[in-house]
DRENVEX-787417 format. One line per field, with one value per residue (C-alpha): x, y, z. Coordinates in steps of 0.05 Angstrom, whole numbers, always signed. Example, Ala and Ser with C-alpha at 12.3 -4.5 7.8 and 13.67 -1.06 7.14 Angstrom:
<recs>
X <- c(+246, +273)
Y <- c(-90, -21)
Z <- c(+156, +143)
</recs>
This chain:
<recs>
X <- c(+1, +27, +28, +35, +27, +76, +110, +172, +133, +94, +162, +191, +131, +71, +3, -23, +35, +18, -32, -53, -69, -122, -139, -190, -207, -164, -96, -57, +14, -13, -52, +7, +55, +6, -4, +72, +79, +26, +63, +128, +99, +66, +134, +105, +151, +132, +138, +110, +79, +32, -1, -43, -77, -116, -152, -172, -192, -134, -115, -62, -41, +13, +33, +60, +86, +48, +91, +56, -16, -64, -120, -80, -57, -127, -154, -100, -115, -188, -172, -126, -182, -234, -190, -171, -237, -211, -231, -174, -173, -127, -145, -112, -78, -112, -84, -106, -155, -130, -75, -46, -4, -6, -27, -32, -87, -77, -133, -128, -180, -189, -256, -278, -287, -361, -383, -406, -335, -311, -371, -363, -288, -298, -353, -306, -250, -294, -313, -241, -237, -191, -199, -179, -133, -112, -135, -90, -107, -57, -38, +6, -47, -25, -73, -91, -66, -102, -143, -107, -123, -78, -110, -72, -104, -98, -103, -108, -53, -63, -95, -78, -72, -94, -160, -173, -156, -187, -237, -234, -209, -267, -317, -369, -348, -318, -250, -227, -205, -272, -304, -251, -255, -331, -326, -275, -215, -148, -126, -61, -50, +14, +42, +72, +141, +143, +175, +178, +212, +230, +304, +364, +347, +277, +254, +195, +169, +117, +73, +77, +3, +7, +61, +26, -37, -62, -77, -12, -34, -101, -61, -18, -75, -112, -49, -44, -118, -128, -202, -223, -260, -324, -323, -303, -253, -206, -176, -172, -114, -57, -18, +0, -18, -77, -69, -4, -33, -66, +2, +24, +43, +36, +94, +139, +150, +84, +120, +172, +116, +83, +146, +150, +84, +82, +39, +58, +4, -6, +43, +86, +149, +142, +135, +193, +236, +216, +232, +301, +317, +305, +354, +302, +319, +263, +241, +192, +156, +110, +70, +56, +116, +139, +208, +224, +165, +187, +260, +236, +193, +249, +300, +255, +235, +305, +288, +344, +313, +267, +235, +191, +184, +187, +149, +191, +203, +229, +239, +207, +140, +115, +112, +58, +107, +151, +225, +279, +304, +249, +187, +138, +167, +127, +159, +118, +117, +132, +194, +220, +211, +246, +305, +314, +311, +357, +407, +405, +407, +341, +294, +227, +193, +222, +195, +136, +96, +51, -4, -20, -96, -100, -61, -95, -125, -74, -15, -45, -50, +20, +48, +8, +30, +104, +124, +127, +72, +29, -5, -67, -93, -164, -169, -182, -253, -283, -299, -228, -178, -106, -57, +7, +24, -25, +34, +74, +15, +8, +83, +79, +89, +42, +16, +69, +127, +97, +87, +157, +184, +139, +168, +240, +232, +222, +166, +176, +128, +93, +71, +21, +31, -18, -80, -76, -139, -198, -267, -273, -275, -342, -355, -344, -360, -316, -347, -301, -317, -278, -276, -235, -238, -231, -263, -274, -331, -333, -342, -398, -436, -422, -439, -499, -546, -505, -536, -496, -496, -453, -380, -318, -271, -225, -227, -175, -171, -119, -114, -66, -61, -69, -141, -162, -190, -208, -247, -257, -300, -305, -370, -396, -439, -500, -499, -466, -529, -557, -490, -482, -550, -534, -465, -499, -551, -500, -440, -468, -476, -404, -376, -362, -384, -391, -346, -371, -371, -301, -296, -281, -209, -182, -115, -116, -47, -21, +45, +103, +113, +178, +208, +234, +273, +289, +337, +360, +393, +379, +309, +274, +253, +189, +227, +263, +198, +162, +217, +209, +133, +140, +182, +128, +77, +118, +127, +55, +74, +21, +42, +10, +36, +90, +130, +169, +238, +266, +241, +244, +256, +223, +291, +272, +211, +199, +147, +117, +98, +70, +93, +46, +37, +93, +140, +211, +239, +308, +283, +248, +311, +350, +297, +306, +381, +374, +326, +374, +430, +388, +360, +424, +386, +395, +346, +346, +300, +289, +239, +198, +212, +222, +298, +296, +272, +319, +388, +433, +504, +534, +605, +637, +701, +737, +774, +727, +667, +668, +720, +731, +806, +850, +896, +954, +953, +950, +1009, +1044, +1031, +1065, +1121, +1131, +1118, +1045, +1049, +1080, +1031, +971, +986, +988, +926, +883, +904, +887, +816, +799, +819, +876, +930, +930, +911, +964, +1021, +997, +996, +1066, +1092, +1059, +1080, +1153, +1152, +1141, +1203, +1245, +1191, +1169, +1102, +1076, +1087, +1055, +994, +983, +982, +935, +885, +885, +860, +808, +750, +687, +637, +572, +520, +570, +559, +484, +479, +520, +485, +417, +442, +470, +403, +372, +416, +461, +533, +578, +648, +700, +741, +792, +850, +883, +916, +896, +914, +865, +813, +815, +806, +745, +719, +722, +690, +631, +620, +635, +642, +698, +757, +801, +858, +929, +986, +1051, +1114, +1151, +1225, +1220, +1288, +1278, +1201, +1210, +1170, +1207, +1167, +1132, +1065, +1056, +1004, +950, +936, +865, +854, +786, +777, +796, +743, +690, +716, +714, +645, +621, +661, +629, +558, +575, +597, +534, +491, +460, +460, +497, +428, +423, +484, +498, +564, +582, +642, +667, +729, +741, +770, +699, +663, +669, +639, +586, +564, +567, +524, +450, +451, +509, +515, +565, +575, +598, +637, +685, +653, +673, +640, +575, +570, +567, +534, +459, +450, +483, +483, +519, +491, +548, +507, +519, +454, +418, +433, +379, +326, +345, +325, +262, +283, +260, +297, +242, +239, +314, +308, +254, +294, +304)
Y <- c(+0, +70, +80, +152, +145, +88, +59, +101, +167, +144, +126, +197, +240, +235, +224, +293, +325, +294, +322, +300, +342, +304, +323, +290, +304, +329, +335, +374, +396, +466, +438, +398, +458, +505, +455, +447, +525, +530, +480, +515, +583, +553, +519, +450, +390, +336, +263, +235, +253, +212, +226, +186, +205, +168, +208, +263, +226, +238, +239, +273, +254, +291, +272, +334, +351, +410, +472, +538, +557, +499, +548, +588, +529, +501, +565, +569, +497, +511, +572, +528, +475, +525, +558, +491, +452, +399, +378, +397, +395, +388, +334, +302, +236, +174, +107, +48, -2, -53, -100, -158, -184, -156, -200, -182, -205, -196, -200, -203, -207, -191, -156, -102, -131, -139, -106, -175, -201, -146, -157, -232, -228, -177, -220, -281, -235, -206, -276, -285, -213, -191, -117, -89, -32, -10, -23, -2, -9, -15, +59, +46, +59, +8, -12, -85, -113, -150, -113, -115, -99, -104, -111, -104, -138, -131, -205, -226, -264, -337, -329, -384, -365, -434, -425, -356, -381, -452, -448, -486, -559, -607, -552, -530, -457, -427, -391, -333, -375, -404, -334, -305, -363, -359, -285, -303, -273, -302, -291, -296, -290, -283, -252, -183, -203, -262, -246, -170, -167, -216, -223, -267, -304, -324, -391, -407, -477, -490, -552, -577, -572, -497, -485, -520, -500, -570, -632, -667, -738, -730, -715, -775, -823, -794, -807, -876, -891, -903, -895, -887, -942, -899, -895, -823, -809, -767, -772, -710, -715, -675, -735, -805, -839, -887, -889, -925, -991, -956, -947, -1019, -1045, -978, -949, -899, -864, -827, -784, -758, -738, -703, -664, -639, -605, -576, -515, -470, -432, -358, -319, -378, -359, -285, -305, -350, -298, -244, -287, -306, -235, -218, -273, -322, -397, -438, -508, -553, -604, -652, -715, -729, -778, -761, -742, -724, -679, -645, -640, -606, -556, -544, -529, -482, -442, -441, -484, -495, -557, -610, -660, -716, -791, -828, -888, -949, -969, -1035, -1052, -989, -999, -977, -1031, -995, -988, -929, -927, -922, -960, -946, -947, -945, -877, -815, -749, -696, -626, -595, -637, -623, -549, -551, -590, -547, -483, -510, -529, -457, -428, -394, -379, -412, -345, -332, -392, -388, -449, -444, -495, -541, -538, -611, -633, -665, -613, -629, -618, -553, -525, -545, -507, -446, -443, -457, -425, -352, -354, -409, -388, -429, -408, -421, -483, -474, -490, -460, -392, -366, -367, -388, -330, -346, -271, -267, -298, -231, -189, -231, -225, -148, -122, -76, -70, -24, -69, -131, -97, -72, -142, -167, -117, -134, -208, -224, -265, -333, -370, -404, -339, -287, -214, -188, -155, -82, -57, -48, -18, +54, +56, +63, +130, +121, +163, +165, +167, +184, +176, +205, +176, +162, +91, +20, -44, -114, -121, -46, -61, -110, -58, +1, -35, -70, -24, -17, -61, -126, -123, -60, -68, -29, +1, +11, +17, +48, +56, +96, +100, +121, +91, +163, +165, +179, +135, +153, +103, +114, +74, +81, +58, +52, +112, +68, +42, +100, +138, +75, +59, +129, +127, +62, +88, +151, +112, +69, +116, +158, +99, +80, +148, +166, +223, +228, +283, +329, +298, +304, +351, +318, +324, +341, +314, +260, +231, +202, +178, +146, +147, +176, +170, +228, +205, +257, +245, +292, +268, +266, +288, +320, +390, +423, +478, +426, +389, +454, +469, +403, +408, +480, +454, +402, +458, +501, +444, +423, +351, +306, +261, +192, +165, +171, +120, +133, +103, +110, +73, +120, +192, +223, +225, +196, +195, +171, +207, +171, +227, +241, +298, +342, +326, +355, +365, +350, +304, +335, +406, +377, +343, +409, +440, +387, +395, +469, +452, +398, +451, +505, +460, +420, +355, +294, +288, +233, +229, +168, +134, +80, +22, -56, -43, -16, -84, -126, -98, -159, -134, -77, -52, -6, +39, +28, +91, +144, +100, +34, +60, +131, +134, +137, +75, +107, +166, +118, +79, +145, +168, +104, +109, +186, +213, +234, +305, +289, +232, +269, +327, +278, +240, +301, +325, +256, +251, +319, +294, +344, +295, +226, +172, +122, +173, +196, +124, +111, +174, +155, +84, +104, +142, +78, +43, +8, +1, -70, -86, -134, -82, -25, -64, -95, -26, +1, -59, -53, +19, +13, +59, +35, +83, +88, +43, +2, -65, -51, -41, -99, -145, -126, -133, -202, -224, -199, -243, -188, -202, -150, -126, -77, -49, +0, +41, +25, -37, -111, -129, -76, -94, -165, -144, -103, -160, -208, -162, -139, -208, -185, -233, -202, -156, -123, -72, -56, -100, -71, -107, -135, -158, -232, -233, -174, -163, -90, -53, -40, +25, -7, -41, -113, -136, -94, -26, -9, +51, +84, +43, -21, -7, -1, -63, -104, -80, -108, -172, -185, -171, -223, -275, -265, -270, -200, -137, -73, -44, -91, -64, -10, +29, +72, +116, +183, +200, +220, +151, +123, +163, +113, +56, +103, +118, +47, +18, +19, +61, +103, +135, +190, +180, +241, +254, +305, +365, +338, +273, +304, +348, +289, +235, +218, +203, +237, +218, +267, +240, +201, +136, +84, +48, +106, +70, +19, +74, +84, +8, +15, -19, +21, +15, -28, -75, -85, -107, -155, -190, -266)
Z <- c(+1, -11, +64, +85, +159, +164, +224, +210, +212, +275, +307, +292, +311, +357, +324, +342, +305, +237, +189, +122, +59, +19, -53, -100, -173, -231, -195, -246, -241, -222, -164, -138, -145, -110, -52, -43, -45, +10, +52, +41, +62, +124, +141, +143, +138, +88, +110, +46, -18, -61, -126, -176, -239, -291, -345, -300, -237, -189, -115, -76, -6, +31, +102, +138, +207, +237, +247, +229, +232, +210, +199, +151, +114, +109, +83, +30, +8, +2, -42, -85, -93, -110, -164, -193, -188, -139, -71, -23, +53, +114, +163, +226, +206, +230, +248, +205, +230, +179, +206, +170, +113, +41, -18, -91, -140, -215, -263, -339, -393, -465, -448, -399, -327, -306, -242, -219, -220, -173, -125, -123, -109, -54, -23, -18, +8, +61, +85, +103, +132, +74, +51, -17, -1, -72, -143, -201, -275, -330, -344, -402, -453, -505, -559, -572, -505, -449, -396, -329, -256, -198, -128, -62, -2, +72, +99, +173, +203, +187, +121, +70, -2, -22, +11, -17, -87, -89, -31, +34, +28, +22, +27, -26, -18, -81, -86, -126, -185, -195, -196, -245, -292, -295, -315, -369, -334, -315, -241, -201, -126, -86, -22, -38, -16, -63, -130, -124, -191, -245, -249, -255, -192, -216, -239, -284, -298, -352, -365, -437, -450, -434, -487, -543, -582, -585, -544, -559, -535, -573, -634, -627, -613, -675, -717, -690, -702, -626, -604, -528, -493, -494, -570, -577, -633, -594, -523, -482, -430, -404, -381, -402, -338, -346, -422, -431, -455, -513, -546, -539, -608, -643, -687, -649, -714, -705, -649, -702, -746, -687, -671, -744, -741, -671, -659, -604, -562, -576, -536, -516, -554, -533, -459, -456, -497, -447, -385, -415, -429, -358, -336, -311, -311, -348, -341, -376, -330, -364, -347, -421, -424, -494, -484, -559, -559, -496, -521, -586, -548, -497, -550, -588, -527, -494, -433, -385, -354, -387, -339, -368, -367, -434, -464, -476, -549, -574, -647, -669, -629, -562, -507, -468, -409, -387, -402, -350, -288, -241, -285, -223, -197, -213, -196, -158, -184, -118, -111, -181, -170, -104, -129, -192, -153, -102, -155, -182, -110, -122, -64, -70, -66, -134, -166, -217, -239, -299, -311, -252, -251, -271, -210, -148, -101, -46, -93, -120, -49, -32, -91, -76, -4, -16, -81, -104, -153, -186, -249, -268, -335, -351, -393, -471, -491, -430, -459, -451, -511, -496, -495, -455, -456, -396, -355, -368, -345, -282, -268, -268, -341, -374, -448, -472, -443, -473, -541, -541, -529, -584, -632, -614, -627, -700, -716, -747, -795, -735, -706, -732, -721, -669, -693, -668, -706, -661, -664, -639, -564, -531, -497, -422, -361, -297, -229, -169, -97, -38, +34, +93, +113, +86, +110, +83, +35, +16, -59, -46, -8, -53, -117, -90, -128, -190, -247, -249, -326, -323, -346, -319, -370, -312, -236, -190, -115, -81, -4, +52, +120, +149, +125, +56, +0, -75, -114, -190, -233, -310, -341, -411, -427, -437, -365, -332, -307, -274, -244, -217, -185, -152, -125, -101, -63, -26, -18, +39, +86, +76, +89, +18, -25, -100, -131, -188, -256, -290, -351, -417, -435, -365, -351, -406, -414, -478, -507, -467, -395, -364, -296, -255, -193, -138, -80, -26, +38, +94, +73, +15, +39, +20, -15, -59, -72, -89, -142, -175, -179, -205, -263, -276, -277, -321, -372, -366, -343, -318, -259, -265, -202, -148, -109, -44, -56, +15, +76, +133, +119, +56, +20, -46, -93, -163, -209, -268, -315, -383, -426, -466, -539, -581, -521, -531, -477, -486, -468, -406, -385, -388, -346, -294, -295, -280, -224, -197, -194, -165, -109, -101, -106, -150, -206, -260, -320, -363, -407, -375, -418, -414, -416, -346, -323, -364, -339, -321, -315, -275, -283, -233, -232, -168, -146, -119, -137, -101, -53, -31, -44, -108, -100, -134, -87, -26, -56, -67, +5, +33, -17, -1, -69, -54, -80, -147, -162, -139, -188, -247, -222, -218, -287, -317, -284, -311, -381, -387, -404, -438, -389, -412, -405, -338, -311, -339, -301, -238, -237, -251, -186, -147, -171, -120, -66, -40, -75, -18, +37, -5, -24, +44, +76, +23, +29, +103, +100, +44, +56, +18, -9, +33, +1, -39, +1, +5, -71, -90, -43, -71, -142, -128, -99, -164, -204, -234, -254, -226, -244, -225, -283, -255, -280, -212, -192, -189, -117, -90, -144, -119, -49, -67, -109, -51, +0, -46, -77, -150, -207, -246, -232, -281, -266, -280, -261, -235, -252, -196, -196, -179, -146, -100, -95, -113, -163, -229, -245, -302, -315, -339, -390, -421, -391, -371, -415, -426, -490, -454, -401, -457, -491, -426, -413, -481, -472, -403, -434, -490, -442, -400, -462, -458, -502, -482, -471, -413, -377, -326, -317, -258, -253, -236, -280, -351, -367, -353, -405, -461, -420, -391, -463, -487, -431, -428, -364, -352, -282, -267, -190, -152, -216, -241, -281, -348, -336, -307, -368, -417, -373, -382, -307, -249, -175, -128, -64, -29, -26, -80, -64, -98, -163, -144, -150, -223, -240, -201, -134, -73, -7, +24, -38, -33, +38, +20, -32, -21)
</recs>
């Protein structure tokens, strides 16, 4: 939940000292800027700031610490609200009455969601005392994709996901899956700490039936002329068990023919390509017992593991028995997932299983309780067409990201290009409600008087723990009047009020989404926030949502924004740079694309990046030539003299000194940059490959590699006289020049099987510029002026963990990583 009155704020300030600004309606950049200005003039401290906007229906929650006159601030807010046509107020913060664990429900469908679906889901949740705390639609705006809703739940301690999903064991009560499938929707359920982000430490296992667009056993039996005992022409089965004898005496050559004409399910190749690009390990787990079929599918889709039994063949015909030494052994899916994840050293919370709805009830429940996410797609032929790209939606991607992946992957002859043509969108009307409290069963009661035949183009719910809830429903125009009357009749009794109808065209975002990340330590001041929001207002930017990136103090926030039509991103970037310098805060600006989620390699400079010293200067200090070396070093880092020549001059000054003594003294006094260990630990848990590429020296680079858990270390080697152990004043082997840094970055990317667009480079000196430019995300960290002038991303906060924010990992998310 976007918690504003969280435990960190409560720990820092007494409840009476915390107030909340609540805004509902079209929250434009002008509104947000004016609110921030009012808070600045009233000298209120901001503890958190949350905005959400979807086609004019918006919300603004600001948690603030009382300082000046509350009456004066409230009066100013009311004036701003009146001028801008929004509902603004200042209220005492309230402690939440909801306590429990957070779970996530993802719904996807090719059609609009019926009101009855939301009502029935909420009814089941309320029976278990679970409350919906947030609903977020897919804001990407892509055409031709699936509809998607993300629901966040607050579940009481002891809640079992398997009971919510499937219903109570042995009971007639229905679960969420049955309701969703009956309304032609796909559904997924998981705890929020499970699989926070797909990454190189994720594992996905697929059933063979889910990957193919045909019943493979039925096709085999048809080709063999096998009929079922009940006289039907075709056998419908997802596993061989119980049908082995039907193959006895039949030619095994039919399997080869089957392999030659395999048809893959819609979205299967795209889904596997996407997961592999993100570094996931893939497995195929099948009970169909046709190994050659599984091997062919696994090879085509890039599976890392293929687990299936096989049928025994003798003299070219099936014997009707299983092949292998222990023909009576049947492997359990849970055991297979556990063993494969263990072999890859992947936490079970990062394991995804796709396609287990045909398993016994007990085994389904075991999988749901013990693994990260089990995705059960509605079977084909039950009113829901098979589209495996639904898996990507359920794992957190949106329509734009999926469409981007689809365009990058060339279609082969077995795939058809998606049909992006669509009928003109039906006219819709949005209805926004504002309230203060949440409770289980809220939607069941609010929508009780709304016609169940109504459909929802979208629905969103934003709430804060400090009190304040916004609910927005988008109905088709034909049913909007009756739906509005129903909501009007029920909202009052729930403590909600209906806001004035939104004007057509107010705050309608279009085009790509961009991310603006703002960081200021120890906390983001209201003056700095006001400057950022004023820049948004000046450039007519629409804020779609915000995310707090830091855990305790309000020191980092990320804005998802949309630029006005015809606006140049480059010009907006210049405005942000000017604001960054004026406010002395870090601001980064980037397009929100799938590339941000597919980074897999990070390369660091060492001196003044991973560590706070320049190693050559430390060596010179011990050798007594500090002043001369430092003069050369500074000139080189400013780009004033050739790097190779400067290294040659500095190394020559160390001639005659004992190498072991020098390096032992330097290694004993390494000062790591704040946040370096935290950053590298989080990146390793996300499956990144990490390297240090330094113009310094290898003994220190190896020490840094060992402490931070890096995968690769490259640096210069000083030549040592074997007889005396003294430095000769020369280097040995290739010198790590700026171009060698760039070349090593490309080499590591190639070895790890990823593109340069999937790499990140972090450095501070002029010799880092080539690798910063070559990488997908080049970060100038507390860098020299020349580097800052040419780098796309700049971090001047002395905390390397800030880099996590640039790839969408908040401080809280990094601490939750398995």
